[in-house]
C-alpha positions as CSV (number, residue, x, y, z in Angstrom):
1,M,94.5,86.9,104.6
2,S,97.0,88.3,101.5
3,T,97.0,91.6,100.3
4,S,99.0,93.4,97.9
5,N,101.8,96.8,98.0
6,A,98.9,98.8,96.7
7,T,96.8,98.2,100.1
8,I,99.1,98.2,102.4
9,G,99.5,102.3,104.4
10,T,97.3,104.7,104.6
11,G,96.5,105.3,101.2
12,S,99.3,108.3,100.8
13,E,102.4,107.1,98.6
14,T,106.1,108.7,98.6
15,P,107.2,110.7,95.5
16,S,108.8,107.1,93.7
17,G,104.9,105.9,94.1
18,K,105.3,103.4,96.9
19,P,103.5,103.3,100.2
20,T,104.0,105.7,103.0
21,D,104.5,102.0,105.4
22,E,107.1,100.8,103.0
23,Q,109.2,104.3,104.2
24,A,108.5,104.1,107.6
25,F,109.8,100.2,107.8
26,L,113.1,101.6,105.6
27,Q,113.6,104.6,108.2
28,V,113.2,102.3,111.1
29,M,115.4,99.5,110.2
30,Y,117.8,101.5,109.1
31,K,117.9,103.9,112.4
32,E,118.1,100.2,114.3
33,Y,121.2,99.2,112.3
34,C,123.0,102.6,113.1
35,D,122.5,102.3,116.4
36,R,123.3,98.9,117.3
37,L,127.2,100.1,115.1
38,R,126.9,103.2,117.4
39,Q,126.6,100.4,120.1
40,N,129.2,97.9,119.2
41,E,132.1,101.0,118.0
42,A,131.1,102.0,121.8
43,L,131.8,98.3,123.5
44,R,134.5,98.9,121.1
45,Q,136.1,101.3,122.9
46,Q,134.9,100.7,126.6
47,G,136.4,97.1,126.3
48,I,139.9,98.5,125.7
49,A,139.7,100.3,127.7
50,V,139.3,98.0,130.4
51,V,142.7,96.3,129.1
52,F,144.5,99.2,129.0
53,A,143.8,100.3,132.6
54,L,144.3,96.4,133.9
55,S,147.0,96.9,132.4
56,G,148.7,99.9,133.2
57,A,147.7,98.8,136.9
58,L,149.6,95.5,136.3
59,T,152.4,97.1,135.3
60,G,152.3,99.5,138.5
61,V,152.7,96.0,140.7
62,E,154.9,94.5,138.3
63,G,157.0,97.9,139.0
64,A,156.9,97.8,142.9
65,L,157.6,94.2,143.0
66,L,160.6,94.4,141.1
67,V,162.0,97.8,143.3
68,F,160.4,95.4,146.5
69,A,162.8,92.2,145.3
70,S,166.4,94.0,143.9
71,K,166.8,95.7,147.3
72,S,169.1,94.1,149.7
73,T,167.3,91.2,152.2
74,T,168.3,93.2,154.9
75,E,166.6,96.0,153.8
76,N,163.1,94.8,153.0
77,G,163.3,91.4,155.8
78,L,163.0,89.0,153.2
79,Q,165.2,85.8,153.4
80,G,167.8,84.7,150.5
81,A,165.0,81.9,148.9
82,A,162.0,85.0,148.7
83,A,163.4,87.5,145.6
84,P,163.4,85.2,143.1
85,L,159.8,84.5,144.1
86,L,158.6,87.9,143.4
87,F,160.7,87.2,140.0
88,V,158.6,84.8,139.5
89,L,155.3,86.4,140.2
90,A,156.3,89.8,137.9
91,T,156.9,87.5,135.2
92,I,153.4,86.0,135.7
93,I,151.9,89.0,136.0
94,G,153.8,90.1,132.3
95,L,152.8,87.2,131.0
96,F,149.0,87.5,131.8
97,V,149.6,91.1,130.8
98,M,150.1,89.8,127.2
99,L,147.0,87.7,127.6
100,L,145.2,90.8,127.9
101,G,146.8,92.5,124.7
102,I,145.4,89.0,123.3
103,S,142.2,89.7,124.4
104,G,141.3,92.7,123.7
105,C,142.6,92.3,120.0
106,L,140.1,89.1,119.3
107,F,137.5,91.8,121.0
108,A,138.1,94.5,118.7
109,I,138.5,91.9,116.0
110,K,134.8,90.4,117.1
111,L,133.7,94.0,117.4
112,S,135.2,96.0,114.2
113,E,133.1,92.4,112.0
114,R,130.0,93.5,114.0
115,V,130.0,96.8,113.4
116,D,131.0,96.4,109.8
117,L,127.8,94.5,109.1
118,H,125.6,96.7,110.6
119,E,127.2,99.4,108.4
120,Y,126.3,97.7,105.9
121,Y,123.0,97.0,106.7
122,S,122.4,100.3,107.2
123,R,123.7,101.5,103.6
124,M,121.4,99.1,102.3
125,Y,118.7,100.3,104.2
126,R,119.5,103.6,103.2
127,N,120.2,103.1,99.8
128,E,116.2,101.5,99.5
129,L,115.3,105.0,101.4
130,Q,117.0,106.9,98.8
131,K,115.2,105.1,95.9
132,M,111.8,106.5,97.3
133,F,113.2,110.5,96.1
134,D,114.9,113.0,93.9
135,Q,118.0,110.2,93.2
136,K,119.8,112.5,91.5
137,K,119.3,115.7,94.2
138,Y,121.0,113.4,96.8
139,Q,123.5,111.7,94.8
140,C,124.6,115.2,94.3
141,L,124.4,116.1,98.0
142,R,126.2,112.7,98.9
143,R,129.0,113.3,96.1
144,K,129.5,116.9,97.0
145,A,130.0,116.4,101.1
146,N,132.8,113.3,100.4
147,E,134.5,115.3,98.0
148,D,135.0,118.3,100.7
149,H,135.7,115.6,103.8
150,G,138.1,113.8,101.2
151,S,140.3,117.0,100.9
152,K,139.6,117.9,104.4
153,W,141.3,114.9,105.5
154,P,143.5,113.7,102.5
155,C,145.2,111.0,104.8
156,K,142.0,109.0,105.7
157,Q,142.4,106.5,103.4
158,L,145.4,105.2,105.0
159,A,143.5,103.2,107.3
160,N,140.0,102.3,109.0
161,S,139.1,102.9,112.3
162,H,139.7,99.0,113.1
163,V,143.1,98.8,112.2
164,Y,143.9,101.2,115.2
165,W,141.4,99.4,117.6
166,I,143.4,96.1,117.0
167,G,147.1,97.4,116.7
168,I,146.9,99.3,119.5
169,N,146.6,96.3,121.8
170,Y,149.3,95.1,120.1
171,V,151.2,97.4,121.9
172,V,149.1,95.9,125.2
173,I,151.1,92.2,124.1
174,A,154.5,94.1,123.1
175,L,154.5,95.7,126.8
176,G,153.6,92.7,128.0
177,F,156.7,90.7,126.5
178,V,158.4,93.0,128.1
179,M,157.2,92.5,131.7
180,A,157.8,89.0,131.2
181,I,161.5,88.6,130.7
182,I,162.4,92.3,132.1
183,P,162.4,89.8,135.8
184,W,165.1,88.2,134.5
185,L,167.2,90.7,132.8
186,C,167.3,93.0,136.1
187,R,168.0,89.6,138.4
188,P,171.1,90.6,141.0
């Protein structure tokens, strides 16, 4: 059974003449994609927080290992052969921190791509919703809001937020690299 757009709905229409069912559908889809966008942003933030928490904990462990390994063997009871093993362990921890940074970077890239996708979809649904109403009135409001925001935040054009989320993982990668080479630079 086929129905046309004119027979769909309850009979009430929007100012553009489109059925209210279409408006309700567009609003639901717009909200769904906005929710997905926010969920991916939250996952990105939480994932990076886990990377930083693990990296910080491992940095503390490596620091303790290096202090322990650098003491003389008479103070800590280690035989002469055990201290180099601690340096190797510290290097492995540094390499693992580098791996965490690389994983965090890939995670941020993937979730940033998903955020952009859901933002694009929500923008398309919002544009269709705006067509149902007085275009001039709402475009003027949007333009004014963008101008006001741009004047308050002139440096917002420097980079998108995904650049920061991806770039912050480079700090973790650099930290892991330093942690991997320090044991060999500080050997007694």
